[in-house]
mmCIF file of the N, C-alpha and C atoms, coordinates in Angstrom:
data_MODEL
# 
_entry.id   MODEL 
# 
loop_
_atom_site.group_PDB 
_atom_site.id 
_atom_site.type_symbol 
_atom_site.label_atom_id 
_atom_site.label_alt_id 
_atom_site.label_comp_id 
_atom_site.label_asym_id 
_atom_site.label_entity_id 
_atom_site.label_seq_id 
_atom_site.pdbx_PDB_ins_code 
_atom_site.Cartn_x 
_atom_site.Cartn_y 
_atom_site.Cartn_z 
_atom_site.occupancy 
_atom_site.B_iso_or_equiv 
_atom_site.pdbx_formal_charge 
_atom_site.auth_seq_id 
_atom_site.auth_comp_id 
_atom_site.auth_asym_id 
_atom_site.auth_atom_id 
_atom_site.pdbx_PDB_model_num 
ATOM 1   N N  . MET A 1 1  ? 66.726 -139.381 -70.006 1.00 0.00 ? 1  MET A N  1 
ATOM 2   C CA . MET A 1 1  ? 67.073 -138.662 -68.807 1.00 0.00 ? 1  MET A CA 1 
ATOM 3   C C  . MET A 1 1  ? 66.418 -137.276 -68.886 1.00 0.00 ? 1  MET A C  1 
ATOM 4   N N  . SER A 1 2  ? 65.805 -136.827 -67.797 1.00 0.00 ? 2  SER A N  1 
ATOM 5   C CA . SER A 1 2  ? 65.126 -135.538 -67.782 1.00 0.00 ? 2  SER A CA 1 
ATOM 6   C C  . SER A 1 2  ? 66.136 -134.401 -67.653 1.00 0.00 ? 2  SER A C  1 
ATOM 7   N N  . ARG A 1 3  ? 65.673 -133.198 -67.941 1.00 0.00 ? 3  ARG A N  1 
ATOM 8   C CA . ARG A 1 3  ? 66.538 -132.026 -67.827 1.00 0.00 ? 3  ARG A CA 1 
ATOM 9   C C  . ARG A 1 3  ? 66.998 -131.845 -66.377 1.00 0.00 ? 3  ARG A C  1 
ATOM 10  N N  . ARG A 1 4  ? 66.092 -132.094 -65.436 1.00 0.00 ? 4  ARG A N  1 
ATOM 11  C CA . ARG A 1 4  ? 66.427 -131.990 -64.009 1.00 0.00 ? 4  ARG A CA 1 
ATOM 12  C C  . ARG A 1 4  ? 67.569 -132.946 -63.673 1.00 0.00 ? 4  ARG A C  1 
ATOM 13  N N  . GLU A 1 5  ? 67.475 -134.175 -64.150 1.00 0.00 ? 5  GLU A N  1 
ATOM 14  C CA . GLU A 1 5  ? 68.523 -135.166 -63.873 1.00 0.00 ? 5  GLU A CA 1 
ATOM 15  C C  . GLU A 1 5  ? 69.855 -134.742 -64.489 1.00 0.00 ? 5  GLU A C  1 
ATOM 16  N N  . ASP A 1 6  ? 69.790 -134.164 -65.702 1.00 0.00 ? 6  ASP A N  1 
ATOM 17  C CA . ASP A 1 6  ? 71.011 -133.682 -66.347 1.00 0.00 ? 6  ASP A CA 1 
ATOM 18  C C  . ASP A 1 6  ? 71.695 -132.609 -65.508 1.00 0.00 ? 6  ASP A C  1 
ATOM 19  N N  . LEU A 1 7  ? 70.899 -131.648 -65.040 1.00 0.00 ? 7  LEU A N  1 
ATOM 20  C CA . LEU A 1 7  ? 71.472 -130.564 -64.243 1.00 0.00 ? 7  LEU A CA 1 
ATOM 21  C C  . LEU A 1 7  ? 71.990 -131.068 -62.896 1.00 0.00 ? 7  LEU A C  1 
ATOM 22  N N  . GLU A 1 8  ? 71.236 -131.959 -62.262 1.00 0.00 ? 8  GLU A N  1 
ATOM 23  C CA . GLU A 1 8  ? 71.676 -132.508 -60.975 1.00 0.00 ? 8  GLU A CA 1 
ATOM 24  C C  . GLU A 1 8  ? 72.969 -133.301 -61.134 1.00 0.00 ? 8  GLU A C  1 
ATOM 25  N N  . LYS A 1 9  ? 73.084 -133.994 -62.240 1.00 0.00 ? 9  LYS A N  1 
ATOM 26  C CA . LYS A 1 9  ? 74.294 -134.776 -62.498 1.00 0.00 ? 9  LYS A CA 1 
ATOM 27  C C  . LYS A 1 9  ? 75.520 -133.859 -62.601 1.00 0.00 ? 9  LYS A C  1 
ATOM 28  N N  . ILE A 1 10 ? 75.330 -132.708 -63.217 1.00 0.00 ? 10 ILE A N  1 
ATOM 29  C CA . ILE A 1 10 ? 76.427 -131.748 -63.357 1.00 0.00 ? 10 ILE A CA 1 
ATOM 30  C C  . ILE A 1 10 ? 76.749 -131.097 -62.013 1.00 0.00 ? 10 ILE A C  1 
ATOM 31  N N  . VAL A 1 11 ? 75.712 -130.679 -61.300 1.00 0.00 ? 11 VAL A N  1 
ATOM 32  C CA . VAL A 1 11 ? 75.904 -129.938 -60.051 1.00 0.00 ? 11 VAL A CA 1 
ATOM 33  C C  . VAL A 1 11 ? 76.438 -130.830 -58.939 1.00 0.00 ? 11 VAL A C  1 
ATOM 34  N N  . PHE A 1 12 ? 75.893 -132.019 -58.836 1.00 0.00 ? 12 PHE A N  1 
ATOM 35  C CA . PHE A 1 12 ? 76.243 -132.898 -57.722 1.00 0.00 ? 12 PHE A CA 1 
ATOM 36  C C  . PHE A 1 12 ? 77.152 -134.043 -58.158 1.00 0.00 ? 12 PHE A C  1 
ATOM 37  N N  . LYS A 1 13 ? 78.021 -133.774 -59.136 1.00 0.00 ? 13 LYS A N  1 
ATOM 38  C CA . LYS A 1 13 ? 78.882 -134.820 -59.674 1.00 0.00 ? 13 LYS A CA 1 
ATOM 39  C C  . LYS A 1 13 ? 79.893 -135.347 -58.661 1.00 0.00 ? 13 LYS A C  1 
ATOM 40  N N  . ASP A 1 14 ? 80.185 -134.535 -57.631 1.00 0.00 ? 14 ASP A N  1 
ATOM 41  C CA . ASP A 1 14 ? 81.167 -134.980 -56.644 1.00 0.00 ? 14 ASP A CA 1 
ATOM 42  C C  . ASP A 1 14 ? 80.539 -135.821 -55.533 1.00 0.00 ? 14 ASP A C  1 
ATOM 43  N N  . GLY A 1 15 ? 79.231 -136.089 -55.643 1.00 0.00 ? 15 GLY A N  1 
ATOM 44  C CA . GLY A 1 15 ? 78.566 -136.936 -54.665 1.00 0.00 ? 15 GLY A CA 1 
ATOM 45  C C  . GLY A 1 15 ? 78.136 -136.215 -53.405 1.00 0.00 ? 15 GLY A C  1 
ATOM 46  N N  . SER A 1 16 ? 78.212 -134.888 -53.412 1.00 0.00 ? 16 SER A N  1 
ATOM 47  C CA . SER A 1 16 ? 77.809 -134.130 -52.224 1.00 0.00 ? 16 SER A CA 1 
ATOM 48  C C  . SER A 1 16 ? 76.301 -134.187 -52.044 1.00 0.00 ? 16 SER A C  1 
ATOM 49  N N  . ASP A 1 17 ? 75.860 -133.907 -50.839 1.00 0.00 ? 17 ASP A N  1 
ATOM 50  C CA . ASP A 1 17 ? 74.428 -133.895 -50.556 1.00 0.00 ? 17 ASP A CA 1 
ATOM 51  C C  . ASP A 1 17 ? 73.753 -132.773 -51.338 1.00 0.00 ? 17 ASP A C  1 
ATOM 52  N N  . ASN A 1 18 ? 72.476 -132.987 -51.614 1.00 0.00 ? 18 ASN A N  1 
ATOM 53  C CA . ASN A 1 18 ? 71.725 -131.966 -52.330 1.00 0.00 ? 18 ASN A CA 1 
ATOM 54  C C  . ASN A 1 18 ? 71.645 -130.693 -51.510 1.00 0.00 ? 18 ASN A C  1 
ATOM 55  N N  . ASN A 1 19 ? 71.988 -129.624 -52.133 1.00 0.00 ? 19 ASN A N  1 
ATOM 56  C CA . ASN A 1 19 ? 71.941 -128.315 -51.514 1.00 0.00 ? 19 ASN A CA 1 
ATOM 57  C C  . ASN A 1 19 ? 70.602 -127.685 -51.880 1.00 0.00 ? 19 ASN A C  1 
ATOM 58  N N  . ILE A 1 20 ? 69.880 -127.147 -50.884 1.00 0.00 ? 20 ILE A N  1 
ATOM 59  C CA . ILE A 1 20 ? 68.555 -126.564 -51.118 1.00 0.00 ? 20 ILE A CA 1 
ATOM 60  C C  . ILE A 1 20 ? 68.636 -125.415 -52.111 1.00 0.00 ? 20 ILE A C  1 
ATOM 61  N N  . LYS A 1 21 ? 69.662 -124.573 -51.999 1.00 0.00 ? 21 LYS A N  1 
ATOM 62  C CA . LYS A 1 21 ? 69.803 -123.444 -52.926 1.00 0.00 ? 21 LYS A CA 1 
ATOM 63  C C  . LYS A 1 21 ? 70.004 -123.935 -54.349 1.00 0.00 ? 21 LYS A C  1 
ATOM 64  N N  . ALA A 1 22 ? 70.797 -124.966 -54.519 1.00 0.00 ? 22 ALA A N  1 
ATOM 65  C CA . ALA A 1 22 ? 71.035 -125.510 -55.853 1.00 0.00 ? 22 ALA A CA 1 
ATOM 66  C C  . ALA A 1 22 ? 69.752 -126.121 -56.419 1.00 0.00 ? 22 ALA A C  1 
ATOM 67  N N  . GLU A 1 23 ? 68.974 -126.771 -55.578 1.00 0.00 ? 23 GLU A N  1 
ATOM 68  C CA . GLU A 1 23 ? 67.707 -127.356 -56.029 1.00 0.00 ? 23 GLU A CA 1 
ATOM 69  C C  . GLU A 1 23 ? 66.759 -126.270 -56.530 1.00 0.00 ? 23 GLU A C  1 
ATOM 70  N N  . LYS A 1 24 ? 66.676 -125.168 -55.789 1.00 0.00 ? 24 LYS A N  1 
ATOM 71  C CA . LYS A 1 24 ? 65.806 -124.060 -56.199 1.00 0.00 ? 24 LYS A CA 1 
ATOM 72  C C  . LYS A 1 24 ? 66.310 -123.426 -57.486 1.00 0.00 ? 24 LYS A C  1 
ATOM 73  N N  . LEU A 1 25 ? 67.617 -123.329 -57.617 1.00 0.00 ? 25 LEU A N  1 
ATOM 74  C CA . LEU A 1 25 ? 68.202 -122.769 -58.825 1.00 0.00 ? 25 LEU A CA 1 
ATOM 75  C C  . LEU A 1 25 ? 67.932 -123.665 -60.030 1.00 0.00 ? 25 LEU A C  1 
ATOM 76  N N  . ILE A 1 26 ? 67.989 -124.952 -59.834 1.00 0.00 ? 26 ILE A N  1 
ATOM 77  C CA . ILE A 1 26 ? 67.668 -125.895 -60.917 1.00 0.00 ? 26 ILE A CA 1 
ATOM 78  C C  . ILE A 1 26 ? 66.214 -125.724 -61.329 1.00 0.00 ? 26 ILE A C  1 
ATOM 79  N N  . ASP A 1 27 ? 65.312 -125.580 -60.355 1.00 0.00 ? 27 ASP A N  1 
ATOM 80  C CA . ASP A 1 27 ? 63.896 -125.341 -60.672 1.00 0.00 ? 27 ASP A CA 1 
ATOM 81  C C  . ASP A 1 27 ? 63.734 -124.065 -61.489 1.00 0.00 ? 27 ASP A C  1 
ATOM 82  N N  . GLU A 1 28 ? 64.452 -123.022 -61.095 1.00 0.00 ? 28 GLU A N  1 
ATOM 83  C CA . GLU A 1 28 ? 64.373 -121.736 -61.791 1.00 0.00 ? 28 GLU A CA 1 
ATOM 84  C C  . GLU A 1 28 ? 64.893 -121.868 -63.227 1.00 0.00 ? 28 GLU A C  1 
ATOM 85  N N  . ILE A 1 29 ? 65.979 -122.583 -63.413 1.00 0.00 ? 29 ILE A N  1 
ATOM 86  C CA . ILE A 1 29 ? 66.547 -122.773 -64.750 1.00 0.00 ? 29 ILE A CA 1 
ATOM 87  C C  . ILE A 1 29 ? 65.573 -123.529 -65.642 1.00 0.00 ? 29 ILE A C  1 
ATOM 88  N N  . ILE A 1 30 ? 64.968 -124.563 -65.118 1.00 0.00 ? 30 ILE A N  1 
ATOM 89  C CA . ILE A 1 30 ? 64.008 -125.341 -65.904 1.00 0.00 ? 30 ILE A CA 1 
ATOM 90  C C  . ILE A 1 30 ? 62.807 -124.473 -66.283 1.00 0.00 ? 30 ILE A C  1 
ATOM 91  N N  . PHE A 1 31 ? 62.315 -123.677 -65.331 1.00 0.00 ? 31 PHE A N  1 
ATOM 92  C CA . PHE A 1 31 ? 61.202 -122.770 -65.601 1.00 0.00 ? 31 PHE A CA 1 
ATOM 93  C C  . PHE A 1 31 ? 61.571 -121.769 -66.693 1.00 0.00 ? 31 PHE A C  1 
ATOM 94  N N  . LEU A 1 32 ? 62.751 -121.169 -66.592 1.00 0.00 ? 32 LEU A N  1 
ATOM 95  C CA . LEU A 1 32 ? 63.182 -120.187 -67.587 1.00 0.00 ? 32 LEU A CA 1 
ATOM 96  C C  . LEU A 1 32 ? 63.345 -120.818 -68.965 1.00 0.00 ? 32 LEU A C  1 
ATOM 97  N N  . GLU A 1 33 ? 63.834 -122.051 -69.023 1.00 0.00 ? 33 GLU A N  1 
ATOM 98  C CA . GLU A 1 33 ? 63.952 -122.742 -70.314 1.00 0.00 ? 33 GLU A CA 1 
ATOM 99  C C  . GLU A 1 33 ? 62.582 -122.925 -70.955 1.00 0.00 ? 33 GLU A C  1 
ATOM 100 N N  . GLU A 1 34 ? 61.586 -123.280 -70.151 1.00 0.00 ? 34 GLU A N  1 
ATOM 101 C CA . GLU A 1 34 ? 60.231 -123.458 -70.671 1.00 0.00 ? 34 GLU A CA 1 
ATOM 102 C C  . GLU A 1 34 ? 59.659 -122.126 -71.149 1.00 0.00 ? 34 GLU A C  1 
ATOM 103 N N  . GLN A 1 35 ? 59.879 -121.065 -70.376 1.00 0.00 ? 35 GLN A N  1 
ATOM 104 C CA . GLN A 1 35 ? 59.382 -119.742 -70.752 1.00 0.00 ? 35 GLN A CA 1 
ATOM 105 C C  . GLN A 1 35 ? 60.033 -119.270 -72.049 1.00 0.00 ? 35 GLN A C  1 
ATOM 106 N N  . MET A 1 36 ? 61.344 -119.450 -72.170 1.00 0.00 ? 36 MET A N  1 
ATOM 107 C CA . MET A 1 36 ? 62.037 -119.010 -73.381 1.00 0.00 ? 36 MET A CA 1 
ATOM 108 C C  . MET A 1 36 ? 61.564 -119.789 -74.604 1.00 0.00 ? 36 MET A C  1 
ATOM 109 N N  . GLN A 1 37 ? 61.289 -121.060 -74.417 1.00 0.00 ? 37 GLN A N  1 
ATOM 110 C CA . GLN A 1 37 ? 60.763 -121.869 -75.528 1.00 0.00 ? 37 GLN A CA 1 
ATOM 111 C C  . GLN A 1 37 ? 59.417 -121.301 -75.989 1.00 0.00 ? 37 GLN A C  1 
ATOM 112 N N  . TYR A 1 38 ? 58.578 -120.910 -75.041 1.00 0.00 ? 38 TYR A N  1 
ATOM 113 C CA . TYR A 1 38 ? 57.279 -120.321 -75.373 1.00 0.00 ? 38 TYR A CA 1 
ATOM 114 C C  . TYR A 1 38 ? 57.468 -118.988 -76.102 1.00 0.00 ? 38 TYR A C  1 
ATOM 115 N N  . TYR A 1 39 ? 58.335 -118.127 -75.578 1.00 0.00 ? 39 TYR A N  1 
ATOM 116 C CA . TYR A 1 39 ? 58.562 -116.818 -76.195 1.00 0.00 ? 39 TYR A CA 1 
ATOM 117 C C  . TYR A 1 39 ? 59.134 -116.942 -77.595 1.00 0.00 ? 39 TYR A C  1 
ATOM 118 N N  . ARG A 1 40 ? 59.953 -117.959 -77.834 1.00 0.00 ? 40 ARG A N  1 
ATOM 119 C CA . ARG A 1 40 ? 60.524 -118.160 -79.173 1.00 0.00 ? 40 ARG A CA 1 
ATOM 120 C C  . ARG A 1 40 ? 59.450 -118.437 -80.216 1.00 0.00 ? 40 ARG A C  1 
ATOM 121 N N  . GLY A 1 41 ? 58.330 -119.003 -79.773 1.00 0.00 ? 41 GLY A N  1 
ATOM 122 C CA . GLY A 1 41 ? 57.238 -119.309 -80.700 1.00 0.00 ? 41 GLY A CA 1 
ATOM 123 C C  . GLY A 1 41 ? 56.373 -118.112 -81.043 1.00 0.00 ? 41 GLY A C  1 
ATOM 124 N N  . LEU A 1 42 ? 56.588 -117.001 -80.367 1.00 0.00 ? 42 LEU A N  1 
ATOM 125 C CA . LEU A 1 42 ? 55.805 -115.789 -80.617 1.00 0.00 ? 42 LEU A CA 1 
ATOM 126 C C  . LEU A 1 42 ? 56.542 -114.863 -81.581 1.00 0.00 ? 42 LEU A C  1 
ATOM 127 N N  . PRO A 1 43 ? 55.787 -113.988 -82.264 1.00 0.00 ? 43 PRO A N  1 
ATOM 128 C CA . PRO A 1 43 ? 56.452 -113.028 -83.172 1.00 0.00 ? 43 PRO A CA 1 
ATOM 129 C C  . PRO A 1 43 ? 57.426 -112.138 -82.398 1.00 0.00 ? 43 PRO A C  1 
ATOM 130 N N  . GLN A 1 44 ? 58.600 -111.938 -82.957 1.00 0.00 ? 44 GLN A N  1 
ATOM 131 C CA . GLN A 1 44 ? 59.639 -111.163 -82.301 1.00 0.00 ? 44 GLN A CA 1 
ATOM 132 C C  . GLN A 1 44 ? 59.744 -109.738 -82.851 1.00 0.00 ? 44 GLN A C  1 
ATOM 133 N N  . ILE A 1 45 ? 59.261 -109.543 -84.081 1.00 0.00 ? 45 ILE A N  1 
ATOM 134 C CA . ILE A 1 45 ? 59.361 -108.240 -84.734 1.00 0.00 ? 45 ILE A CA 1 
ATOM 135 C C  . ILE A 1 45 ? 58.008 -107.887 -85.341 1.00 0.00 ? 45 ILE A C  1 
ATOM 136 N N  . LYS A 1 46 ? 57.625 -106.646 -85.153 1.00 0.00 ? 46 LYS A N  1 
ATOM 137 C CA . LYS A 1 46 ? 56.396 -106.128 -85.743 1.00 0.00 ? 46 LYS A CA 1 
ATOM 138 C C  . LYS A 1 46 ? 56.808 -105.247 -86.917 1.00 0.00 ? 46 LYS A C  1 
ATOM 139 N N  . VAL A 1 47 ? 56.269 -105.531 -88.107 1.00 0.00 ? 47 VAL A N  1 
ATOM 140 C CA . VAL A 1 47 ? 56.628 -104.795 -89.320 1.00 0.00 ? 47 VAL A CA 1 
ATOM 141 C C  . VAL A 1 47 ? 55.463 -103.892 -89.705 1.00 0.00 ? 47 VAL A C  1 
ATOM 142 N N  . ASN A 1 48 ? 55.777 -102.645 -90.017 1.00 0.00 ? 48 ASN A N  1 
ATOM 143 C CA . ASN A 1 48 ? 54.766 -101.701 -90.476 1.00 0.00 ? 48 ASN A CA 1 
ATOM 144 C C  . ASN A 1 48 ? 54.314 -102.132 -91.870 1.00 0.00 ? 48 ASN A C  1 
ATOM 145 N N  . PRO A 1 49 ? 53.016 -102.439 -92.054 1.00 0.00 ? 49 PRO A N  1 
ATOM 146 C CA . PRO A 1 49 ? 52.553 -102.918 -93.362 1.00 0.00 ? 49 PRO A CA 1 
ATOM 147 C C  . PRO A 1 49 ? 52.678 -101.866 -94.467 1.00 0.00 ? 49 PRO A C  1 
ATOM 148 N N  . ASN A 1 50 ? 52.669 -100.587 -94.110 1.00 0.00 ? 50 ASN A N  1 
ATOM 149 C CA . ASN A 1 50 ? 52.795 -99.516  -95.113 1.00 0.00 ? 50 ASN A CA 1 
ATOM 150 C C  . ASN A 1 50 ? 54.241 -99.218  -95.463 1.00 0.00 ? 50 ASN A C  1 
ATOM 151 N N  . ASN A 1 51 ? 55.145 -99.556  -94.558 1.00 0.00 ? 51 ASN A N  1 
ATOM 152 C CA . ASN A 1 51 ? 56.572 -99.320  -94.788 1.00 0.00 ? 51 ASN A CA 1 
ATOM 153 C C  . ASN A 1 51 ? 57.353 -100.456 -94.136 1.00 0.00 ? 51 ASN A C  1 
ATOM 154 N N  . PRO A 1 52 ? 57.610 -101.539 -94.891 1.00 0.00 ? 52 PRO A N  1 
ATOM 155 C CA . PRO A 1 52 ? 58.273 -102.720 -94.315 1.00 0.00 ? 52 PRO A CA 1 
ATOM 156 C C  . PRO A 1 52 ? 59.653 -102.443 -93.717 1.00 0.00 ? 52 PRO A C  1 
ATOM 157 N N  . GLU A 1 53 ? 60.245 -101.300 -94.043 1.00 0.00 ? 53 GLU A N  1 
ATOM 158 C CA . GLU A 1 53 ? 61.541 -100.972 -93.467 1.00 0.00 ? 53 GLU A CA 1 
ATOM 159 C C  . GLU A 1 53 ? 61.416 -100.552 -92.007 1.00 0.00 ? 53 GLU A C  1 
ATOM 160 N N  . GLN A 1 54 ? 60.207 -100.156 -91.607 1.00 0.00 ? 54 GLN A N  1 
ATOM 161 C CA . GLN A 1 54 ? 59.975 -99.799  -90.211 1.00 0.00 ? 54 GLN A CA 1 
ATOM 162 C C  . GLN A 1 54 ? 59.614 -101.056 -89.443 1.00 0.00 ? 54 GLN A C  1 
ATOM 163 N N  . GLN A 1 55 ? 60.472 -101.390 -88.504 1.00 0.00 ? 55 GLN A N  1 
ATOM 164 C CA . GLN A 1 55 ? 60.256 -102.584 -87.700 1.00 0.00 ? 55 GLN A CA 1 
ATOM 165 C C  . GLN A 1 55 ? 60.418 -102.228 -86.225 1.00 0.00 ? 55 GLN A C  1 
ATOM 166 N N  . LYS A 1 56 ? 59.715 -102.986 -85.406 1.00 0.00 ? 56 LYS A N  1 
ATOM 167 C CA . LYS A 1 56 ? 59.731 -102.702 -83.976 1.00 0.00 ? 56 LYS A CA 1 
ATOM 168 C C  . LYS A 1 56 ? 59.720 -104.025 -83.215 1.00 0.00 ? 56 LYS A C  1 
ATOM 169 N N  . ALA A 1 57 ? 60.460 -104.071 -82.128 1.00 0.00 ? 57 ALA A N  1 
ATOM 170 C CA . ALA A 1 57 ? 60.486 -105.280 -81.295 1.00 0.00 ? 57 ALA A CA 1 
ATOM 171 C C  . ALA A 1 57 ? 59.137 -105.426 -80.591 1.00 0.00 ? 57 ALA A C  1 
ATOM 172 N N  . THR A 1 58 ? 58.674 -106.649 -80.483 1.00 0.00 ? 58 THR A N  1 
ATOM 173 C CA . THR A 1 58 ? 57.414 -106.928 -79.801 1.00 0.00 ? 58 THR A CA 1 
ATOM 174 C C  . THR A 1 58 ? 57.673 -107.122 -78.308 1.00 0.00 ? 58 THR A C  1 
ATOM 175 N N  . PRO A 1 59 ? 56.620 -107.068 -77.500 1.00 0.00 ? 59 PRO A N  1 
ATOM 176 C CA . PRO A 1 59 ? 56.793 -107.349 -76.072 1.00 0.00 ? 59 PRO A CA 1 
ATOM 177 C C  . PRO A 1 59 ? 57.373 -108.746 -75.826 1.00 0.00 ? 59 PRO A C  1 
ATOM 178 N N  . ALA A 1 60 ? 57.034 -109.709 -76.692 1.00 0.00 ? 60 ALA A N  1 
ATOM 179 C CA . ALA A 1 60 ? 57.567 -111.069 -76.533 1.00 0.00 ? 60 ALA A CA 1 
ATOM 180 C C  . ALA A 1 60 ? 59.085 -111.082 -76.676 1.00 0.00 ? 60 ALA A C  1 
ATOM 181 N N  . SER A 1 61 ? 59.616 -110.273 -77.579 1.00 0.00 ? 61 SER A N  1 
ATOM 182 C CA . SER A 1 61 ? 61.075 -110.246 -77.752 1.00 0.00 ? 61 SER A CA 1 
ATOM 183 C C  . SER A 1 61 ? 61.756 -109.650 -76.523 1.00 0.00 ? 61 SER A C  1 
ATOM 184 N N  . LYS A 1 62 ? 61.109 -108.658 -75.915 1.00 0.00 ? 62 LYS A N  1 
ATOM 185 C CA . LYS A 1 62 ? 61.662 -108.054 -74.704 1.00 0.00 ? 62 LYS A CA 1 
ATOM 186 C C  . LYS A 1 62 ? 61.614 -109.046 -73.536 1.00 0.00 ? 62 LYS A C  1 
ATOM 187 N N  . LEU A 1 63 ? 60.513 -109.789 -73.430 1.00 0.00 ? 63 LEU A N  1 
ATOM 188 C CA . LEU A 1 63 ? 60.400 -110.799 -72.377 1.00 0.00 ? 63 LEU A CA 1 
ATOM 189 C C  . LEU A 1 63 ? 61.434 -111.896 -72.573 1.00 0.00 ? 63 LEU A C  1 
ATOM 190 N N  . TYR A 1 64 ? 61.653 -112.285 -73.829 1.00 0.00 ? 64 TYR A N  1 
ATOM 191 C CA . TYR A 1 64 ? 62.657 -113.310 -74.129 1.00 0.00 ? 64 TYR A CA 1 
ATOM 192 C C  . TYR A 1 64 ? 64.044 -112.829 -73.697 1.00 0.00 ? 64 TYR A C  1 
ATOM 193 N N  . LYS A 1 65 ? 64.352 -111.581 -74.030 1.00 0.00 ? 65 LYS A N  1 
ATOM 194 C CA . LYS A 1 65 ? 65.667 -111.029 -73.680 1.00 0.00 ? 65 LYS A CA 1 
ATOM 195 C C  . LYS A 1 65 ? 65.865 -111.014 -72.166 1.00 0.00 ? 65 LYS A C  1 
ATOM 196 N N  . GLU A 1 66 ? 64.846 -110.603 -71.425 1.00 0.00 ? 66 GLU A N  1 
ATOM 197 C CA . GLU A 1 66 ? 64.940 -110.569 -69.969 1.00 0.00 ? 66 GLU A CA 1 
ATOM 198 C C  . GLU A 1 66 ? 65.096 -111.978 -69.390 1.00 0.00 ? 66 GLU A C  1 
ATOM 199 N N  . ALA A 1 67 ? 64.325 -112.924 -69.927 1.00 0.00 ? 67 ALA A N  1 
ATOM 200 C CA . ALA A 1 67 ? 64.415 -114.305 -69.451 1.00 0.00 ? 67 ALA A CA 1 
ATOM 201 C C  . ALA A 1 67 ? 65.789 -114.891 -69.764 1.00 0.00 ? 67 ALA A C  1 
ATOM 202 N N  . LEU A 1 68 ? 66.327 -114.553 -70.922 1.00 0.00 ? 68 LEU A N  1 
ATOM 203 C CA . LEU A 1 68 ? 67.649 -115.050 -71.303 1.00 0.00 ? 68 LEU A CA 1 
ATOM 204 C C  . LEU A 1 68 ? 68.729 -114.518 -70.354 1.00 0.00 ? 68 LEU A C  1 
ATOM 205 N N  . GLN A 1 69 ? 68.611 -113.265 -69.966 1.00 0.00 ? 69 GLN A N  1 
ATOM 206 C CA . GLN A 1 69 ? 69.574 -112.701 -69.023 1.00 0.00 ? 69 GLN A CA 1 
ATOM 207 C C  . GLN A 1 69 ? 69.488 -113.409 -67.669 1.00 0.00 ? 69 GLN A C  1 
ATOM 208 N N  . GLN A 1 70 ? 68.271 -113.643 -67.197 1.00 0.00 ? 70 GLN A N  1 
ATOM 209 C CA . GLN A 1 70 ? 68.091 -114.358 -65.927 1.00 0.00 ? 70 GLN A CA 1 
ATOM 210 C C  . GLN A 1 70 ? 68.628 -115.781 -66.036 1.00 0.00 ? 70 GLN A C  1 
ATOM 211 N N  . TYR A 1 71 ? 68.385 -116.417 -67.168 1.00 0.00 ? 71 TYR A N  1 
ATOM 212 C CA . TYR A 1 71 ? 68.836 -117.777 -67.408 1.00 0.00 ? 71 TYR A CA 1 
ATOM 213 C C  . TYR A 1 71 ? 70.364 -117.852 -67.348 1.00 0.00 ? 71 TYR A C  1 
ATOM 214 N N  . ASN A 1 72 ? 71.016 -116.932 -68.060 1.00 0.00 ? 72 ASN A N  1 
ATOM 215 C CA . ASN A 1 72 ? 72.487 -116.917 -68.074 1.00 0.00 ? 72 ASN A CA 1 
ATOM 216 C C  . ASN A 1 72 ? 73.058 -116.662 -66.682 1.00 0.00 ? 72 ASN A C  1 
ATOM 217 N N  . ASN A 1 73 ? 72.445 -115.742 -65.943 1.00 0.00 ? 73 ASN A N  1 
ATOM 218 C CA . ASN A 1 73 ? 72.907 -115.480 -64.576 1.00 0.00 ? 73 ASN A CA 1 
ATOM 219 C C  . ASN A 1 73 ? 72.705 -116.703 -63.680 1.00 0.00 ? 73 ASN A C  1 
ATOM 220 N N  . SER A 1 74 ? 71.591 -117.385 -63.852 1.00 0.00 ? 74 SER A N  1 
ATOM 221 C CA . SER A 1 74 ? 71.318 -118.581 -63.050 1.00 0.00 ? 74 SER A CA 1 
ATOM 222 C C  . SER A 1 74 ? 72.317 -119.689 -63.360 1.00 0.00 ? 74 SER A C  1 
ATOM 223 N N  . LEU A 1 75 ? 72.642 -119.843 -64.627 1.00 0.00 ? 75 LEU A N  1 
ATOM 224 C CA . LEU A 1 75 ? 73.626 -120.868 -65.005 1.00 0.00 ? 75 LEU A CA 1 
ATOM 225 C C  . LEU A 1 75 ? 74.991 -120.567 -64.407 1.00 0.00 ? 75 LEU A C  1 
ATOM 226 N N  . ARG A 1 76 ? 75.365 -119.292 -64.395 1.00 0.00 ? 76 ARG A N  1 
ATOM 227 C CA . ARG A 1 76 ? 76.650 -118.923 -63.803 1.00 0.00 ? 76 ARG A CA 1 
ATOM 228 C C  . ARG A 1 76 ? 76.686 -119.257 -62.318 1.00 0.00 ? 76 ARG A C  1 
ATOM 229 N N  . LEU A 1 77 ? 75.584 -118.990 -61.624 1.00 0.00 ? 77 LEU A N  1 
ATOM 230 C CA . LEU A 1 77 ? 75.519 -119.293 -60.194 1.00 0.00 ? 77 LEU A CA 1 
ATOM 231 C C  . LEU A 1 77 ? 75.575 -120.796 -59.935 1.00 0.00 ? 77 LEU A C  1 
ATOM 232 N N  . LEU A 1 78 ? 74.941 -121.543 -60.803 1.00 0.00 ? 78 LEU A N  1 
ATOM 233 C CA . LEU A 1 78 ? 74.881 -122.996 -60.623 1.00 0.00 ? 78 LEU A CA 1 
ATOM 234 C C  . LEU A 1 78 ? 76.250 -123.595 -60.842 1.00 0.00 ? 78 LEU A C  1 
# 
């Protein structure tokens, strides 16, 4: 079963007609899941080679955090 089918099964479990807003939200959730999977594969922390105690978040970690917030908000709406 695809992720789309899983989400539709949860959203439309009462047998109601497909709602256009819910369909768009499902598309957005699937997109965000794919984006977060990609961001997880990228380095999240940059370490100073001269001083390993100095660490800094990478742009990928910031993008992941933003996508995660959007994802959580979308799930709440759904």
